[in-house]
C-alpha positions as CSV (number, residue, x, y, z in Angstrom):
1,M,-16.5,32.1,-12.4
2,T,-18.0,31.2,-9.1
3,V,-16.5,28.1,-7.4
4,T,-19.2,25.7,-6.2
5,Y,-19.1,22.4,-4.4
6,S,-19.8,20.6,-7.6
7,S,-17.3,22.5,-9.8
8,Y,-14.5,22.3,-7.2
9,L,-14.8,18.6,-6.7
10,K,-15.7,17.9,-10.4
11,V,-18.7,15.9,-9.2
12,D,-20.3,15.6,-12.6
13,D,-17.1,14.2,-14.1
14,L,-16.7,11.9,-11.1
15,L,-20.2,10.4,-11.4
16,K,-19.7,9.7,-15.1
17,C,-16.8,7.3,-14.3
18,Q,-19.0,4.3,-13.5
19,H,-19.8,2.1,-16.5
20,P,-21.2,-1.3,-15.7
21,L,-20.6,-3.8,-18.5
22,S,-23.3,-6.4,-17.6
23,E,-26.6,-6.5,-19.3
24,G,-29.3,-4.7,-17.4
25,P,-26.9,-3.9,-15.8
26,E,-26.7,-6.2,-12.9
27,H,-27.6,-4.4,-9.7
28,D,-24.4,-5.3,-7.8
29,E,-21.8,-4.3,-10.4
30,L,-22.1,-0.6,-9.6
31,L,-21.1,-1.4,-6.0
32,F,-18.1,-3.4,-7.2
33,I,-16.9,-0.5,-9.4
34,I,-17.4,2.2,-6.8
35,I,-15.5,0.3,-4.1
36,H,-12.5,-0.3,-6.4
37,Q,-12.5,3.2,-7.7
38,S,-12.5,4.5,-4.1
39,Y,-9.6,2.2,-3.4
40,E,-7.6,3.8,-6.3
41,L,-8.4,7.3,-4.9
42,W,-7.1,6.2,-1.5
43,F,-4.0,4.7,-3.1
44,K,-3.4,8.1,-4.8
45,Q,-3.7,9.8,-1.4
46,L,-1.4,7.3,0.3
47,L,1.3,7.9,-2.4
48,H,0.8,11.6,-1.8
49,E,1.2,11.3,2.0
50,L,4.1,8.8,1.8
51,D,6.1,11.0,-0.6
52,F,5.5,13.9,1.7
53,L,6.6,11.8,4.6
54,T,9.8,10.9,2.8
55,G,10.5,14.6,2.4
56,L,9.8,15.2,6.1
57,F,12.3,12.4,7.0
58,N,14.9,14.0,4.7
59,R,14.4,17.3,6.5
60,G,14.4,15.8,10.0
61,E,10.9,17.1,10.8
62,Q,10.0,14.6,13.5
63,N,6.7,16.0,14.7
64,R,5.2,16.4,11.3
65,A,6.5,13.0,10.3
66,L,4.7,11.4,13.2
67,H,1.5,13.3,12.4
68,T,1.7,12.1,8.8
69,L,2.3,8.5,9.9
70,K,-0.9,8.6,12.0
71,R,-2.9,9.9,9.0
72,V,-1.5,7.1,6.8
73,D,-2.6,4.5,9.4
74,A,-6.0,6.1,9.5
75,I,-6.4,5.7,5.8
76,Y,-5.5,2.0,6.0
77,R,-8.1,1.5,8.7
78,T,-10.6,3.1,6.4
79,L,-9.6,0.6,3.6
80,I,-10.1,-2.2,6.1
81,Q,-13.6,-1.0,6.9
82,Q,-14.5,-0.8,3.2
83,V,-14.0,-4.6,3.0
84,D,-17.2,-4.8,5.2
85,I,-19.1,-3.4,2.3
86,L,-17.6,-5.7,-0.3
87,E,-18.4,-8.7,1.9
88,T,-22.1,-7.9,1.4
89,L,-21.6,-9.2,-2.1
90,T,-22.6,-12.8,-2.2
91,P,-20.9,-15.4,-4.6
92,L,-24.1,-15.5,-6.7
93,E,-24.2,-11.7,-6.9
94,F,-20.6,-11.5,-8.0
95,M,-20.9,-14.3,-10.5
96,S,-23.8,-12.3,-12.1
97,F,-21.2,-10.0,-13.7
98,R,-17.8,-11.5,-13.1
99,D,-17.4,-12.7,-16.7
100,R,-17.6,-9.1,-17.8
101,L,-14.3,-8.4,-16.0
102,S,-12.5,-10.5,-18.7
103,T,-8.7,-10.0,-18.2
104,A,-9.1,-7.2,-15.6
105,S,-7.6,-7.9,-12.2
106,G,-6.6,-6.0,-9.1
107,F,-3.1,-7.2,-9.7
108,Q,-2.9,-4.8,-12.6
109,S,-3.3,-1.7,-10.3
110,Y,-0.1,0.2,-10.9
111,Q,-0.7,2.5,-7.9
112,F,-0.9,-0.6,-5.7
113,R,2.4,-1.8,-7.2
114,E,3.9,1.6,-6.5
115,L,2.9,1.3,-2.9
116,E,4.5,-2.1,-2.7
117,F,7.8,-0.8,-4.1
118,L,7.7,2.2,-1.8
119,Y,7.3,-0.2,1.2
120,G,10.3,-2.2,-0.1
121,A,8.7,-5.2,-1.9
122,K,10.9,-4.6,-5.0
123,D,10.4,-7.0,-7.9
124,A,11.5,-5.9,-11.4
125,K,9.4,-8.7,-13.0
126,K,6.3,-6.8,-12.0
127,L,7.1,-4.2,-14.6
128,D,6.5,-6.8,-17.3
129,N,2.7,-6.3,-16.8
130,Y,2.9,-2.8,-18.2
131,P,3.9,-1.9,-21.8
132,E,7.5,-0.6,-21.9
133,G,7.5,3.2,-22.4
134,S,4.0,3.6,-21.1
135,E,3.4,6.1,-18.3
136,H,2.6,3.3,-15.8
137,H,5.8,1.4,-16.7
138,Q,7.8,4.6,-16.2
139,R,6.2,5.4,-12.9
140,L,7.0,1.9,-11.6
141,K,10.5,1.9,-12.9
142,K,11.2,5.1,-11.0
143,R,9.7,3.6,-7.8
144,L,11.8,0.5,-8.3
145,E,15.0,2.4,-8.5
146,S,14.2,4.9,-5.7
147,P,14.8,4.6,-2.0
148,T,12.0,3.1,0.0
149,L,10.2,4.7,3.0
150,W,12.4,2.6,5.2
151,D,15.5,3.8,3.4
152,A,14.3,7.4,4.1
153,F,13.8,6.6,7.7
154,L,17.3,5.1,8.1
155,K,18.8,8.1,6.4
156,F,16.9,10.3,8.9
157,L,18.3,8.2,11.8
158,A,21.8,8.6,10.4
159,G,21.2,12.4,10.2
160,E,20.2,12.3,13.9
161,G,23.6,10.8,14.7
162,H,22.8,7.2,14.9
163,D,25.3,4.7,13.6
164,I,23.6,3.3,10.5
165,P,26.1,1.3,8.3
166,D,27.1,2.8,5.0
167,S,26.3,-0.6,3.4
168,V,22.7,-0.1,4.5
169,L,22.4,3.5,3.5
170,N,24.0,3.1,0.1
171,R,22.5,-0.2,-1.0
172,D,21.0,-1.1,-4.4
173,F,17.6,0.4,-4.0
174,S,16.1,-1.7,-6.8
175,Q,16.5,-4.8,-4.6
176,M,14.6,-5.8,-1.4
177,A,16.5,-4.9,1.7
178,D,17.6,-7.5,4.1
179,P,17.0,-7.2,7.9
180,S,20.1,-5.8,9.6
181,K,21.4,-6.7,13.1
182,A,23.3,-3.3,13.2
183,V,20.1,-1.4,12.5
184,Q,18.3,-3.4,15.1
185,R,20.9,-2.5,17.7
186,V,20.3,1.2,16.8
187,L,16.5,0.7,17.1
188,I,16.8,-0.9,20.6
189,D,18.9,2.1,21.7
190,I,16.3,4.5,20.3
191,Y,13.5,2.8,22.2
192,R,15.4,3.1,25.4
193,N,16.7,6.6,25.1
194,D,14.7,8.6,22.5
195,P,10.9,8.8,23.3
196,L,9.9,10.9,20.2
197,V,11.8,8.8,17.6
198,S,10.6,5.6,19.3
199,E,7.0,6.9,18.9
200,I,7.8,7.3,15.2
201,C,9.0,3.7,15.2
202,E,5.7,2.6,16.8
203,A,3.7,4.6,14.2
204,L,5.6,2.6,11.5
205,V,4.6,-0.6,13.3
206,D,1.0,0.6,13.3
207,I,1.1,1.0,9.5
208,D,2.7,-2.4,9.1
209,T,0.0,-3.9,11.3
210,S,-2.8,-2.2,9.4
211,L,-1.4,-3.4,6.1
212,Q,-1.3,-7.0,7.4
213,Q,-4.9,-6.7,8.7
214,W,-6.0,-5.3,5.3
215,R,-4.4,-8.2,3.4
216,Y,-6.0,-10.7,5.7
217,R,-9.5,-9.2,5.3
218,H,-9.0,-9.0,1.6
219,V,-8.0,-12.7,1.4
220,K,-11.0,-13.8,3.4
221,M,-13.3,-11.6,1.4
222,V,-12.0,-13.1,-1.9
223,E,-12.2,-16.6,-0.4
224,R,-15.9,-16.2,0.7
225,T,-16.8,-14.8,-2.7
226,I,-15.0,-17.1,-5.2
227,G,-13.5,-19.9,-3.0
228,S,-10.5,-21.5,-4.5
229,K,-11.4,-20.5,-8.1
230,M,-8.8,-18.8,-10.3
231,G,-8.9,-15.1,-9.8
232,T,-9.9,-12.6,-12.5
233,G,-7.4,-11.9,-15.2
234,G,-5.9,-15.4,-14.8
235,S,-4.4,-14.7,-11.4
236,T,-4.2,-17.6,-8.9
237,G,-6.7,-15.8,-6.6
238,V,-6.8,-16.8,-3.0
239,G,-3.6,-18.9,-3.2
240,Y,-1.4,-16.0,-4.2
241,L,-3.1,-13.6,-1.7
242,Q,-2.5,-16.1,1.1
243,S,1.2,-16.2,0.3
244,T,1.4,-12.4,1.0
245,L,0.0,-12.7,4.5
246,F,2.1,-11.9,7.6
247,R,5.0,-10.5,5.7
248,P,6.1,-7.4,7.6
249,V,7.3,-4.4,5.5
250,F,9.5,-3.2,8.4
251,P,11.0,-6.5,9.6
252,D,13.7,-4.9,11.8
253,L,11.0,-3.2,13.9
254,W,9.5,-6.7,14.6
255,A,12.8,-8.5,15.2
256,I,13.6,-6.3,18.2
257,R,10.4,-7.1,20.1
258,S,12.0,-10.0,21.9
259,E,15.1,-8.0,22.9
260,F,13.6,-5.9,25.7
């Protein structure tokens, strides 16, 4: 069978995945659906890239790791740009179909939770939102118990001969990691003496910065659309989102900024 553009990309199947629930349907509901479906596709790609990156760290492949980090950051910059499109949705346009979302909420995105766990924001309580034994629950449980991207990076540094404490390398991966003065001393030495690995560190900071920018843009988009109202699915909306701002995922890399 001849492979065509449409058959390779499953375009017909893809275009059947948008099902507005409002009567009419409301014109703007399709935009809302497509934007969030595209987010989920990018989340899938991010998980794919970050798992690959973990493998590169484990194998000590510095150049390919740096290349992959730059790709990940480019994806996050694309996610930030997509907020521009969502911001064309006025409060009245969103309210025309919001009730149809019922209990649906972005907080239920299991891929987004996987990304949080992979970056180190471990919280076992978040598994309670997914039926025990379900595929989504199992995926999140595996992420909860697995090393984070930062753990993989520190293991890579140890493999390069840097003095990373055993207590850091062999911690309980189901818990959030605390910043480490010992790790920060190693990072300062790397910045001074190892240009390539210091460039990898800066690429991690780039991702952290893009993540924080995306969170900020998301908060302001929600605020301008629904104000201080409760979020969909009973979430606290803007209040919760604001509480996530300016939380770095790689705090050790930020802590050393004042040490040079």
